[in-house]
Structure formats: structure tokens, C-alpha cells
C-alpha positions as protocol buffer text, in pm:
chain_id: "A"
residue {
  index: 1
  type: MET
  ca { x: 261 y: -2206 z: 1598 }
}
residue {
  index: 2
  type: ASP
  ca { x: 143 y: -2496 z: 1380 }
}
residue {
  index: 3
  type: THR
  ca { x: 197 y: -2440 z: 1008 }
}
residue {
  index: 4
  type: GLN
  ca { x: -161 y: -2544 z: 934 }
}
residue {
  index: 5
  type: TYR
  ca { x: -297 y: -2252 z: 1136 }
}
residue {
  index: 6
  type: LEU
  ca { x: -67 y: -2011 z: 954 }
}
residue {
  index: 7
  type: ILE
  ca { x: -189 y: -2142 z: 619 }
}
residue {
  index: 8
  type: LEU
  ca { x: -551 y: -2112 z: 730 }
}
residue {
  index: 9
  type: GLY
  ca { x: -484 y: -1759 z: 852 }
}
residue {
  index: 10
  type: GLY
  ca { x: -328 y: -1672 z: 517 }
}
residue {
  index: 11
  type: ILE
  ca { x: -636 y: -1799 z: 333 }
}
residue {
  index: 12
  type: ILE
  ca { x: -866 y: -1590 z: 553 }
}
residue {
  index: 13
  type: VAL
  ca { x: -655 y: -1276 z: 505 }
}
residue {
  index: 14
  type: SER
  ca { x: -655 y: -1334 z: 128 }
}
residue {
  index: 15
  type: LEU
  ca { x: -1036 y: -1357 z: 125 }
}
residue {
  index: 16
  type: VAL
  ca { x: -1059 y: -1035 z: 327 }
}
residue {
  index: 17
  type: LEU
  ca { x: -826 y: -857 z: 83 }
}
residue {
  index: 18
  type: VAL
  ca { x: -1036 y: -973 z: -212 }
}
residue {
  index: 19
  type: GLN
  ca { x: -1356 y: -845 z: -52 }
}
residue {
  index: 20
  type: LEU
  ca { x: -1195 y: -516 z: 42 }
}
residue {
  index: 21
  type: ASN
  ca { x: -1054 y: -466 z: -305 }
}
residue {
  index: 22
  type: GLN
  ca { x: -1396 y: -513 z: -461 }
}
residue {
  index: 23
  type: ARG
  ca { x: -1481 y: -172 z: -318 }
}
residue {
  index: 24
  type: LEU
  ca { x: -1144 y: 2 z: -346 }
}
residue {
  index: 25
  type: ALA
  ca { x: -997 y: -145 z: -670 }
}
residue {
  index: 26
  type: SER
  ca { x: -651 y: -78 z: -526 }
}
residue {
  index: 27
  type: PRO
  ca { x: -351 y: -221 z: -716 }
}
residue {
  index: 28
  type: LEU
  ca { x: -156 y: -219 z: -390 }
}
residue {
  index: 29
  type: LEU
  ca { x: -406 y: -451 z: -224 }
}
residue {
  index: 30
  type: ALA
  ca { x: -404 y: -666 z: -539 }
}
residue {
  index: 31
  type: ILE
  ca { x: -24 y: -700 z: -522 }
}
residue {
  index: 32
  type: ALA
  ca { x: -37 y: -798 z: -155 }
}
residue {
  index: 33
  type: ASP
  ca { x: -304 y: -1058 z: -229 }
}
residue {
  index: 34
  type: ARG
  ca { x: -106 y: -1207 z: -519 }
}
residue {
  index: 35
  type: TRP
  ca { x: 201 y: -1255 z: -299 }
}
residue {
  index: 36
  type: LEU
  ca { x: -11 y: -1400 z: -21 }
}
residue {
  index: 37
  type: ARG
  ca { x: -183 y: -1649 z: -254 }
}
residue {
  index: 38
  type: TRP
  ca { x: 155 y: -1754 z: -394 }
}
residue {
  index: 39
  type: VAL
  ca { x: 296 y: -1819 z: -47 }
}
residue {
  index: 40
  type: VAL
  ca { x: -21 y: -1992 z: 76 }
}
residue {
  index: 41
  type: PHE
  ca { x: -23 y: -2219 z: -229 }
}
residue {
  index: 42
  type: ALA
  ca { x: 342 y: -2319 z: -183 }
}
residue {
  index: 43
  type: PHE
  ca { x: 313 y: -2392 z: 189 }
}
residue {
  index: 44
  type: GLY
  ca { x: -37 y: -2542 z: 161 }
}
residue {
  index: 45
  type: ALA
  ca { x: 54 y: -2784 z: -117 }
}
residue {
  index: 46
  type: ALA
  ca { x: 372 y: -2884 z: 67 }
}
residue {
  index: 47
  type: GLN
  ca { x: 169 y: -2941 z: 385 }
}
residue {
  index: 48
  type: LEU
  ca { x: -77 y: -3167 z: 201 }
}
residue {
  index: 49
  type: CYS
  ca { x: 206 y: -3371 z: 53 }
}
residue {
  index: 50
  type: ARG
  ca { x: 362 y: -3416 z: 397 }
}
residue {
  index: 51
  type: ASP
  ca { x: 33 y: -3496 z: 575 }
}
residue {
  index: 52
  type: PHE
  ca { x: -70 y: -3760 z: 321 }
}
residue {
  index: 53
  type: ASP
  ca { x: 283 y: -3891 z: 248 }
}
residue {
  index: 54
  type: LEU
  ca { x: 244 y: -3810 z: -123 }
}
residue {
  index: 55
  type: ILE
  ca { x: 606 y: -3710 z: -184 }
}
residue {
  index: 56
  type: ASP
  ca { x: 904 y: -3824 z: 22 }
}
residue {
  index: 57
  type: ARG
  ca { x: 1100 y: -3498 z: 37 }
}
residue {
  index: 58
  type: GLN
  ca { x: 1188 y: -3249 z: 308 }
}
residue {
  index: 59
  type: TYR
  ca { x: 931 y: -2980 z: 377 }
}
residue {
  index: 60
  type: PRO
  ca { x: 1147 y: -2681 z: 265 }
}
residue {
  index: 61
  type: VAL
  ca { x: 1220 y: -2864 z: -63 }
}
residue {
  index: 62
  type: LEU
  ca { x: 848 y: -2916 z: -123 }
}
residue {
  index: 63
  type: VAL
  ca { x: 773 y: -2551 z: -50 }
}
residue {
  index: 64
  type: ALA
  ca { x: 1040 y: -2439 z: -296 }
}
residue {
  index: 65
  type: ALA
  ca { x: 914 y: -2682 z: -560 }
}
residue {
  index: 66
  type: PHE
  ca { x: 554 y: -2562 z: -533 }
}
residue {
  index: 67
  type: PHE
  ca { x: 671 y: -2201 z: -525 }
}
residue {
  index: 68
  type: LEU
  ca { x: 841 y: -2264 z: -859 }
}
residue {
  index: 69
  type: PHE
  ca { x: 536 y: -2456 z: -986 }
}
residue {
  index: 70
  type: TRP
  ca { x: 317 y: -2147 z: -925 }
}
residue {
  index: 71
  type: PHE
  ca { x: 567 y: -1934 z: -1116 }
}
residue {
  index: 72
  type: LEU
  ca { x: 567 y: -2171 z: -1412 }
}
residue {
  index: 73
  type: GLY
  ca { x: 188 y: -2202 z: -1411 }
}
residue {
  index: 74
  type: GLU
  ca { x: 131 y: -1827 z: -1406 }
}
residue {
  index: 75
  type: THR
  ca { x: 401 y: -1778 z: -1669 }
}
residue {
  index: 76
  type: LEU
  ca { x: 217 y: -2021 z: -1898 }
}
residue {
  index: 77
  type: TYR
  ca { x: -114 y: -1846 z: -1833 }
}
residue {
  index: 78
  type: ASN
  ca { x: 32 y: -1499 z: -1905 }
}
residue {
  index: 79
  type: TRP
  ca { x: 211 y: -1620 z: -2216 }
}
residue {
  index: 80
  type: LEU
  ca { x: -110 y: -1772 z: -2354 }
}
residue {
  index: 81
  type: ALA
  ca { x: -298 y: -1449 z: -2277 }
}
residue {
  index: 82
  type: ILE
  ca { x: -33 y: -1243 z: -2458 }
}
residue {
  index: 83
  type: SER
  ca { x: -44 y: -1477 z: -2757 }
}
residue {
  index: 84
  type: ALA
  ca { x: -425 y: -1453 z: -2765 }
}
residue {
  index: 85
  type: LEU
  ca { x: -403 y: -1073 z: -2759 }
}
residue {
  index: 86
  type: SER
  ca { x: -146 y: -1081 z: -3038 }
}
residue {
  index: 87
  type: VAL
  ca { x: -372 y: -1278 z: -3275 }
}
residue {
  index: 88
  type: SER
  ca { x: -696 y: -1106 z: -3173 }
}
residue {
  index: 89
  type: PRO
  ca { x: -852 y: -838 z: -3397 }
}
residue {
  index: 90
  type: LEU
  ca { x: -822 y: -585 z: -3114 }
}
residue {
  index: 91
  type: PRO
  ca { x: -569 y: -310 z: -3203 }
}
residue {
  index: 92
  type: LEU
  ca { x: -294 y: -250 z: -2949 }
}
residue {
  index: 93
  type: PHE
  ca { x: -320 y: 125 z: -3004 }
}
residue {
  index: 94
  type: PRO
  ca { x: -693 y: 179 z: -3053 }
}
residue {
  index: 95
  type: ARG
  ca { x: -843 y: 510 z: -3159 }
}
residue {
  index: 96
  type: TYR
  ca { x: -1036 y: 727 z: -2917 }
}
residue {
  index: 97
  type: THR
  ca { x: -1383 y: 856 z: -2994 }
}
residue {
  index: 98
  type: ILE
  ca { x: -1609 y: 1113 z: -2835 }
}
residue {
  index: 99
  type: ASN
  ca { x: -1823 y: 976 z: -2555 }
}
residue {
  index: 100
  type: SER
  ca { x: -2158 y: 1110 z: -2670 }
}
residue {
  index: 101
  type: SER
  ca { x: -2325 y: 1023 z: -2339 }
}
residue {
  index: 102
  type: GLY
  ca { x: -2110 y: 1276 z: -2154 }
}
residue {
  index: 103
  type: GLU
  ca { x: -1857 y: 1275 z: -1871 }
}
residue {
  index: 104
  type: GLU
  ca { x: -2019 y: 984 z: -1683 }
}
residue {
  index: 105
  type: TRP
  ca { x: -1830 y: 982 z: -1353 }
}
residue {
  index: 106
  type: PRO
  ca { x: -1933 y: 675 z: -1154 }
}
residue {
  index: 107
  type: VAL
  ca { x: -2149 y: 768 z: -857 }
}
residue {
  index: 108
  type: GLN
  ca { x: -1904 y: 663 z: -588 }
}
residue {
  index: 109
  type: PRO
  ca { x: -1790 y: 898 z: -309 }
}
residue {
  index: 110
  type: ARG
  ca { x: -1418 y: 817 z: -350 }
}
residue {
  index: 111
  type: LEU
  ca { x: -1437 y: 900 z: -722 }
}
residue {
  index: 112
  type: LEU
  ca { x: -1653 y: 1209 z: -693 }
}
residue {
  index: 113
  type: LYS
  ca { x: -1406 y: 1353 z: -441 }
}
residue {
  index: 114
  type: ILE
  ca { x: -1139 y: 1344 z: -710 }
}
residue {
  index: 115
  type: ARG
  ca { x: -1365 y: 1533 z: -952 }
}
residue {
  index: 116
  type: GLU
  ca { x: -1431 y: 1798 z: -689 }
}
residue {
  index: 117
  type: TRP
  ca { x: -1058 y: 1821 z: -614 }
}
residue {
  index: 118
  type: LEU
  ca { x: -984 y: 1881 z: -983 }
}
residue {
  index: 119
  type: ARG
  ca { x: -1239 y: 2159 z: -997 }
}
residue {
  index: 120
  type: ALA
  ca { x: -1103 y: 2315 z: -680 }
}
residue {
  index: 121
  type: GLN
  ca { x: -752 y: 2317 z: -834 }
}
residue {
  index: 122
  type: GLY
  ca { x: -875 y: 2512 z: -1135 }
}
residue {
  index: 123
  type: PHE
  ca { x: -899 y: 2226 z: -1383 }
}
residue {
  index: 124
  type: ARG
  ca { x: -1194 y: 2218 z: -1618 }
}
residue {
  index: 125
  type: GLN
  ca { x: -1331 y: 1925 z: -1811 }
}
residue {
  index: 126
  type: THR
  ca { x: -1267 y: 1965 z: -2184 }
}
residue {
  index: 127
  type: GLN
  ca { x: -1369 y: 1636 z: -2346 }
}
residue {
  index: 128
  type: ALA
  ca { x: -1525 y: 1303 z: -2255 }
}
residue {
  index: 129
  type: LEU
  ca { x: -1378 y: 1020 z: -2460 }
}
residue {
  index: 130
  type: LYS
  ca { x: -1400 y: 644 z: -2482 }
}
residue {
  index: 131
  type: VAL
  ca { x: -1187 y: 368 z: -2633 }
}
residue {
  index: 132
  type: GLU
  ca { x: -1290 y: 12 z: -2709 }
}
residue {
  index: 133
  type: VAL
  ca { x: -1082 y: -261 z: -2548 }
}
residue {
  index: 134
  type: GLY
  ca { x: -1266 y: -554 z: -2702 }
}
residue {
  index: 135
  type: GLY
  ca { x: -1601 y: -728 z: -2694 }
}
residue {
  index: 136
  type: GLY
  ca { x: -1794 y: -403 z: -2687 }
}
residue {
  index: 137
  type: VAL
  ca { x: -1624 y: -302 z: -2360 }
}
residue {
  index: 138
  type: TYR
  ca { x: -1515 y: 61 z: -2347 }
}
residue {
  index: 139
  type: LEU
  ca { x: -1276 y: 247 z: -2122 }
}
residue {
  index: 140
  type: ARG
  ca { x: -1410 y: 591 z: -2040 }
}
residue {
  index: 141
  type: VAL
  ca { x: -1168 y: 881 z: -2029 }
}
residue {
  index: 142
  type: SER
  ca { x: -1242 y: 1228 z: -1895 }
}
residue {
  index: 143
  type: VAL
  ca { x: -988 y: 1494 z: -1999 }
}
residue {
  index: 144
  type: TYR
  ca { x: -923 y: 1804 z: -1788 }
}
residue {
  index: 145
  type: GLN
  ca { x: -704 y: 2110 z: -1851 }
}
residue {
  index: 146
  type: ASP
  ca { x: -564 y: 2372 z: -1619 }
}
residue {
  index: 147
  type: ALA
  ca { x: -638 y: 2741 z: -1664 }
}
residue {
  index: 148
  type: THR
  ca { x: -337 y: 2793 z: -1896 }
}
residue {
  index: 149
  type: ALA
  ca { x: -419 y: 2486 z: -2112 }
}
residue {
  index: 150
  type: SER
  ca { x: -58 y: 2372 z: -2066 }
}
residue {
  index: 151
  type: LEU
  ca { x: -136 y: 2068 z: -1851 }
}
residue {
  index: 152
  type: ARG
  ca { x: -382 y: 1794 z: -1931 }
}
residue {
  index: 153
  type: VAL
  ca { x: -509 y: 1531 z: -1691 }
}
residue {
  index: 154
  type: GLU
  ca { x: -665 y: 1219 z: -1839 }
}
residue {
  index: 155
  type: VAL
  ca { x: -881 y: 1035 z: -1588 }
}
residue {
  index: 156
  type: THR
  ca { x: -931 y: 676 z: -1707 }
}
residue {
  index: 157
  type: PHE
  ca { x: -1193 y: 452 z: -1553 }
}
residue {
  index: 158
  type: LEU
  ca { x: -1091 y: 85 z: -1553 }
}
residue {
  index: 159
  type: PRO
  ca { x: -1370 y: -169 z: -1500 }
}
residue {
  index: 160
  type: GLN
  ca { x: -1249 y: -466 z: -1296 }
}
residue {
  index: 161
  type: ALA
  ca { x: -1358 y: -829 z: -1329 }
}
residue {
  index: 162
  type: ASN
  ca { x: -1505 y: -815 z: -977 }
}
residue {
  index: 163
  type: GLY
  ca { x: -1727 y: -520 z: -1068 }
}
residue {
  index: 164
  type: ALA
  ca { x: -1515 y: -252 z: -902 }
}
residue {
  index: 165
  type: ILE
  ca { x: -1391 y: 52 z: -1091 }
}
residue {
  index: 166
  type: GLY
  ca { x: -1022 y: 133 z: -1099 }
}
residue {
  index: 167
  type: LEU
  ca { x: -893 y: 482 z: -1161 }
}
residue {
  index: 168
  type: CYS
  ca { x: -574 y: 588 z: -1336 }
}
residue {
  index: 169
  type: PHE
  ca { x: -434 y: 928 z: -1426 }
}
residue {
  index: 170
  type: THR
  ca { x: -213 y: 1048 z: -1711 }
}
residue {
  index: 171
  type: LEU
  ca { x: -63 y: 1397 z: -1689 }
}
residue {
  index: 172
  type: THR
  ca { x: 75 y: 1548 z: -2009 }
}
residue {
  index: 173
  type: SER
  ca { x: 261 y: 1869 z: -2092 }
}
residue {
  index: 174
  type: VAL
  ca { x: 440 y: 1978 z: -2409 }
}
residue {
  index: 175
  type: THR
  ca { x: 723 y: 2228 z: -2455 }
}
residue {
  index: 176
  type: ALA
  ca { x: 802 y: 2477 z: -2729 }
}
residue {
  index: 177
  type: THR
  ca { x: 1085 y: 2248 z: -2848 }
}
residue {
  index: 178
  type: GLY
  ca { x: 845 y: 1957 z: -2903 }
}
residue {
  index: 179
  type: LEU
  ca { x: 921 y: 1756 z: -2589 }
}
residue {
  index: 180
  type: ARG
  ca { x: 625 y: 1570 z: -2443 }
}
residue {
  index: 181
  type: TYR
  ca { x: 634 y: 1507 z: -2068 }
}
residue {
  index: 182
  type: VAL
  ca { x: 405 y: 1231 z: -1946 }
}
residue {
  index: 183
  type: THR
  ca { x: 357 y: 1119 z: -1586 }
}
residue {
  index: 184
  type: ASP
  ca { x: 105 y: 844 z: -1518 }
}
residue {
  index: 185
  type: ASN
  ca { x: 10 y: 573 z: -1271 }
}
residue {
  index: 186
  type: LEU
  ca { x: -129 y: 321 z: -1520 }
}
residue {
  index: 187
  type: THR
  ca { x: -123 y: -38 z: -1399 }
}
residue {
  index: 188
  type: THR
  ca { x: -148 y: -193 z: -1746 }
}
residue {
  index: 189
  type: PRO
  ca { x: 172 y: -308 z: -1921 }
}
residue {
  index: 190
  type: PHE
  ca { x: 308 y: -109 z: -2214 }
}
residue {
  index: 191
  type: ALA
  ca { x: 650 y: -272 z: -2272 }
}
residue {
  index: 192
  type: GLY
  ca { x: 701 y: -104 z: -2607 }
}
residue {
  index: 193
  type: PHE
  ca { x: 905 y: 196 z: -2722 }
}
residue {
  index: 194
  type: TYR
  ca { x: 833 y: 564 z: -2676 }
}
residue {
  index: 195
  type: PRO
  ca { x: 934 y: 834 z: -2927 }
}
residue {
  index: 196
  type: GLU
  ca { x: 1261 y: 1008 z: -2849 }
}
residue {
  index: 197
  type: ASN
  ca { x: 1086 y: 1336 z: -2773 }
}
residue {
  index: 198
  type: TRP
  ca { x: 867 y: 1170 z: -2508 }
}
residue {
  index: 199
  type: CYS
  ca { x: 982 y: 1189 z: -2146 }
}
residue {
  index: 200
  type: VAL
  ca { x: 769 y: 928 z: -1971 }
}
residue {
  index: 201
  type: GLU
  ca { x: 760 y: 835 z: -1605 }
}
residue {
  index: 202
  type: ARG
  ca { x: 521 y: 563 z: -1492 }
}
residue {
  index: 203
  type: ARG
  ca { x: 444 y: 544 z: -1120 }
}
residue {
  index: 204
  type: PRO
  ca { x: 190 y: 263 z: -1060 }
}
residue {
  index: 205
  type: TRP
  ca { x: 243 y: 284 z: -683 }
}
residue {
  index: 206
  type: SER
  ca { x: 131 y: 647 z: -671 }
}
residue {
  index: 207
  type: ARG
  ca { x: -248 y: 641 z: -637 }
}
residue {
  index: 208
  type: SER
  ca { x: -291 y: 1001 z: -520 }
}
residue {
  index: 209
  type: LEU
  ca { x: -362 y: 1252 z: -796 }
}
residue {
  index: 210
  type: SER
  ca { x: -222 y: 1538 z: -588 }
}
residue {
  index: 211
  type: HIS
  ca { x: 108 y: 1353 z: -537 }
}
residue {
  index: 212
  type: LEU
  ca { x: 123 y: 1261 z: -907 }
}
residue {
  index: 213
  type: LEU
  ca { x: 58 y: 1623 z: -1003 }
}
residue {
  index: 214
  type: GLY
  ca { x: 334 y: 1737 z: -767 }
}
residue {
  index: 215
  type: ARG
  ca { x: 574 y: 1485 z: -920 }
}
residue {
  index: 216
  type: HIS
  ca { x: 486 y: 1597 z: -1274 }
}
residue {
  index: 217
  type: ARG
  ca { x: 552 y: 1961 z: -1193 }
}
residue {
  index: 218
  type: ALA
  ca { x: 874 y: 1870 z: -1014 }
}
residue {
  index: 219
  type: ARG
  ca { x: 995 y: 1689 z: -1327 }
}
residue {
  index: 220
  type: LEU
  ca { x: 928 y: 1998 z: -1538 }
}
residue {
  index: 221
  type: ALA
  ca { x: 1108 y: 2220 z: -1288 }
}
residue {
  index: 222
  type: ALA
  ca { x: 1407 y: 1984 z: -1264 }
}
residue {
  index: 223
  type: ALA
  ca { x: 1439 y: 1981 z: -1644 }
}
residue {
  index: 224
  type: GLY
  ca { x: 1417 y: 2360 z: -1655 }
}
residue {
  index: 225
  type: VAL
  ca { x: 1140 y: 2358 z: -1914 }
}
residue {
  index: 226
  type: THR
  ca { x: 823 y: 2563 z: -1938 }
}
residue {
  index: 227
  type: PRO
  ca { x: 516 y: 2394 z: -2086 }
}
residue {
  index: 228
  type: VAL
  ca { x: 324 y: 2572 z: -2357 }
}
residue {
  index: 229
  type: PRO
  ca { x: -54 y: 2564 z: -2417 }
}
residue {
  index: 230
  type: PHE
  ca { x: -189 y: 2278 z: -2624 }
}
residue {
  index: 231
  type: THR
  ca { x: -289 y: 2385 z: -2974 }
}
residue {
  index: 232
  type: ILE
  ca { x: -516 y: 2091 z: -3057 }
}
residue {
  index: 233
  type: GLU
  ca { x: -805 y: 1925 z: -2880 }
}
residue {
  index: 234
  type: PRO
  ca { x: -749 y: 1608 z: -2674 }
}
residue {
  index: 235
  type: LEU
  ca { x: -918 y: 1372 z: -2924 }
}
residue {
  index: 236
  type: PRO
  ca { x: -693 y: 1440 z: -3227 }
}
residue {
  index: 237
  type: ASP
  ca { x: -390 y: 1474 z: -2999 }
}
residue {
  index: 238
  type: LEU
  ca { x: -443 y: 1130 z: -2843 }
}
residue {
  index: 239
  type: ASN
  ca { x: -515 y: 964 z: -3177 }
}
residue {
  index: 240
  type: LEU
  ca { x: -202 y: 1117 z: -3331 }
}
residue {
  index: 241
  type: ALA
  ca { x: -3 y: 981 z: -3035 }
}
residue {
  index: 242
  type: GLN
  ca { x: -158 y: 635 z: -3085 }
}
residue {
  index: 243
  type: SER
  ca { x: -64 y: 637 z: -3455 }
}
residue {
  index: 244
  type: GLU
  ca { x: 292 y: 745 z: -3373 }
}
residue {
  index: 245
  type: LEU
  ca { x: 330 y: 469 z: -3114 }
}
residue {
  index: 246
  type: ASP
  ca { x: 203 y: 208 z: -3361 }
}
residue {
  index: 247
  type: ARG
  ca { x: 443 y: 329 z: -3632 }
}
residue {
  index: 248
  type: LEU
  ca { x: 745 y: 348 z: -3402 }
}
residue {
  index: 249
  type: ASN
  ca { x: 691 y: 9 z: -3239 }
}
residue {
  index: 250
  type: THR
  ca { x: 650 y: -150 z: -3580 }
}
residue {
  index: 251
  type: GLU
  ca { x: 976 y: 4 z: -3700 }
}
residue {
  index: 252
  type: LEU
  ca { x: 1167 y: -106 z: -3390 }
}
residue {
  index: 253
  type: GLY
  ca { x: 1048 y: -466 z: -3396 }
}
residue {
  index: 254
  type: PHE
  ca { x: 802 y: -471 z: -3110 }
}
residue {
  index: 255
  type: LEU
  ca { x: 518 y: -524 z: -3358 }
}
residue {
  index: 256
  type: HIS
  ca { x: 512 y: -715 z: -3685 }
}
residue {
  index: 257
  type: PRO
  ca { x: 462 y: -511 z: -4003 }
}
residue {
  index: 258
  type: HIS
  ca { x: 93 y: -477 z: -4090 }
}
residue {
  index: 259
  type: PRO
  ca { x: 101 y: -719 z: -4389 }
}
residue {
  index: 260
  type: GLU
  ca { x: 249 y: -993 z: -4165 }
}
residue {
  index: 261
  type: ARG
  ca { x: 11 y: -956 z: -3869 }
}
residue {
  index: 262
  type: GLU
  ca { x: -257 y: -1185 z: -4009 }
}
residue {
  index: 263
  type: ASP
  ca { x: -7 y: -1473 z: -4030 }
}
residue {
  index: 264
  type: PHE
  ca { x: 217 y: -1406 z: -3726 }
}
residue {
  index: 265
  type: GLY
  ca { x: 4 y: -1191 z: -3498 }
}
residue {
  index: 266
  type: LYS
  ca { x: 69 y: -833 z: -3400 }
}
residue {
  index: 267
  type: ILE
  ca { x: 342 y: -876 z: -3137 }
}
residue {
  index: 268
  type: THR
  ca { x: 684 y: -1020 z: -3219 }
}
residue {
  index: 269
  type: HIS
  ca { x: 848 y: -1283 z: -2997 }
}
residue {
  index: 270
  type: GLU
  ca { x: 1076 y: -1017 z: -2847 }
}
residue {
  index: 271
  type: GLY
  ca { x: 774 y: -798 z: -2786 }
}
residue {
  index: 272
  type: ARG
  ca { x: 586 y: -1082 z: -2615 }
}
residue {
  index: 273
  type: TYR
  ca { x: 878 y: -1140 z: -2381 }
}
residue {
  index: 274
  type: ARG
  ca { x: 884 y: -770 z: -2290 }
}
residue {
  index: 275
  type: VAL
  ca { x: 511 y: -771 z: -2220 }
}
residue {
  index: 276
  type: TRP
  ca { x: 544 y: -1089 z: -2010 }
}
residue {
  index: 277
  type: LYS
  ca { x: 826 y: -935 z: -1806 }
}
residue {
  index: 278
  type: GLU
  ca { x: 635 y: -614 z: -1742 }
}
residue {
  index: 279
  type: ILE
  ca { x: 322 y: -805 z: -1638 }
}
residue {
  index: 280
  type: TRP
  ca { x: 530 y: -976 z: -1368 }
}
residue {
  index: 281
  type: MET
  ca { x: 686 y: -647 z: -1260 }
}
residue {
  index: 282
  type: LEU
  ca { x: 349 y: -475 z: -1233 }
}
residue {
  index: 283
  type: ASN
  ca { x: 163 y: -766 z: -1072 }
}
residue {
  index: 284
  type: TYR
  ca { x: 422 y: -845 z: -805 }
}
residue {
  index: 285
  type: LEU
  ca { x: 642 y: -537 z: -769 }
}
residue {
  index: 286
  type: GLY
  ca { x: 414 y: -256 z: -879 }
}
residue {
  index: 287
  type: ARG
  ca { x: 684 y: -124 z: -1110 }
}
residue {
  index: 288
  type: ALA
  ca { x: 670 y: -49 z: -1481 }
}
residue {
  index: 289
  type: ALA
  ca { x: 972 y: -106 z: -1701 }
}
residue {
  index: 290
  type: ARG
  ca { x: 1123 y: 199 z: -1866 }
}
residue {
  index: 291
  type: TYR
  ca { x: 1170 y: 168 z: -2241 }
}
residue {
  index: 292
  type: GLN
  ca { x: 1292 y: 439 z: -2471 }
}
């Protein structure tokens, strides 16, 4: 089959994936589309060079060159975005506040099914929170607890640039010895350090809350620990965790000390590299790095 038809087919499939993902906000579809665009760009640019005699090189060499060119271009874009975040006034570990307008689940069947599933499993909504991510844009978080108050489920609504709404879950349990078990499917990079008493597993590929809940309980069972009821409300608990993460990552060199942030930005050069690497891992492999 002619390469031109394959390239055209790839473009059409990419457009279909984009349209489909506007309704589903699926990170899996987004990963597939990123790989497809990368391949289409490499082969398409090489085809143009061969058709118009722009570069006198073999076709496989041109494909490899443009494949690398895409990598370098996206690396530059991500690095500039990380640098802009570092010097922006937006805190990396912002404080949560009460969402005074209530729980505010988006009126979409696929999302409302998850709320009904939580209720059917015995979870009850305890607090509706929000956190500012810049420019007056807020992430809404709805926190649920099981009947024993020993397991919390944070449902985070992620607005997408295309207007769709992504959904991520964070499951948290604590033990009598002070261990904090966290299982989530967040698709945003963290790249920093967790406290030693945190046992974190990030599973961006797992989009099913029931599967994530099963994995969280399996981790607790495998470790032979029994979670205890939470003694504080979600809002102060989350803000204490944010403060601890900020302190620890400053001490370990992921962030600059507060007095130096105005001159050098918040994230150190080592920290920027770690964020860049995790962006690539999440965007193209759907995997989060594990840092302790």
C-alpha cells in the first residue's frame, strides 16, 4: 500500500481519536493519539521531502530524523512550560478550601454512574473541596468515606482544554503506626519526594474506580496492616499533607528554599529534569515514576 495513503489514514484516525476523547477525556486515548501524531509527523515530513526533492537522503533516514525532531521540539516545549510554572506565582502545593457551592458533580451519565456506585458501596460524601490551579481556575474535589471512616476516596474533576472533564481518584488509608497508604490514578506529574511513612502507588492506566479500590485493599492485605479511622476532617488533613510535601521537597532539593524562589524560581534544575522525565513517561507510556 502506498505510504501516502497510510499517512492520510493516520491523520483521519487521529482526528477521530481527538473527537472521541472530547467526550470521554480518556488518558489512554490521549496516549494513543500522541504516538499516532508523532509517527504521522515523522513519515509525513519525510514523504514531503522525498516528493519535492527537498533533502537528498534515504527515506528511513528522513523518518528517523523527523522522529528525533519531534522529540526535541516537544522537549523544548515541556521544558519551557516547566520553567514558566517554576517562576509563576502559583504554589506547587496549593491549599484546599471548602467548596461553598456544594458537591457539584457534572451532569454527565458516565460521571453520575460513579457517584451512584460509591453510594451503593456504602461510601458517603463528607466534604466538597476546591483548589486553585491558576488564573481563577479551580479543581473540584469531592471526598467520600466508607462506613468505618478508615478509607477515603477523593474524586477530582479535571477540566480539559477541549472542554471535556477528566476524572481521577485518590484512595487513602492510615494505620495505627502512622503509615499512610495512597493509591491513585492521577495523570499529572508529581516527580518529587514522598515522606518515608507514605506508601504511594500511582496507576494512571487504571481508570476503573472498582479496580483501583480492589488494588488498594489488596495492598493493605499484602502488607498485613489494618487501617484505622481518620481522626480529622479531609480539609485539614489534605492541607497538612500539602505543607509536609512542600517542606520535605524543599529539604531534599526538589524545590528552592523560600527566600530564593523569587530569584531562581520554585523548582531546582534537578527537580525540573525529574518533572520533564515524568511528563514523558505519563504522556507516552502512561506510567508515573516512583520517588521516595
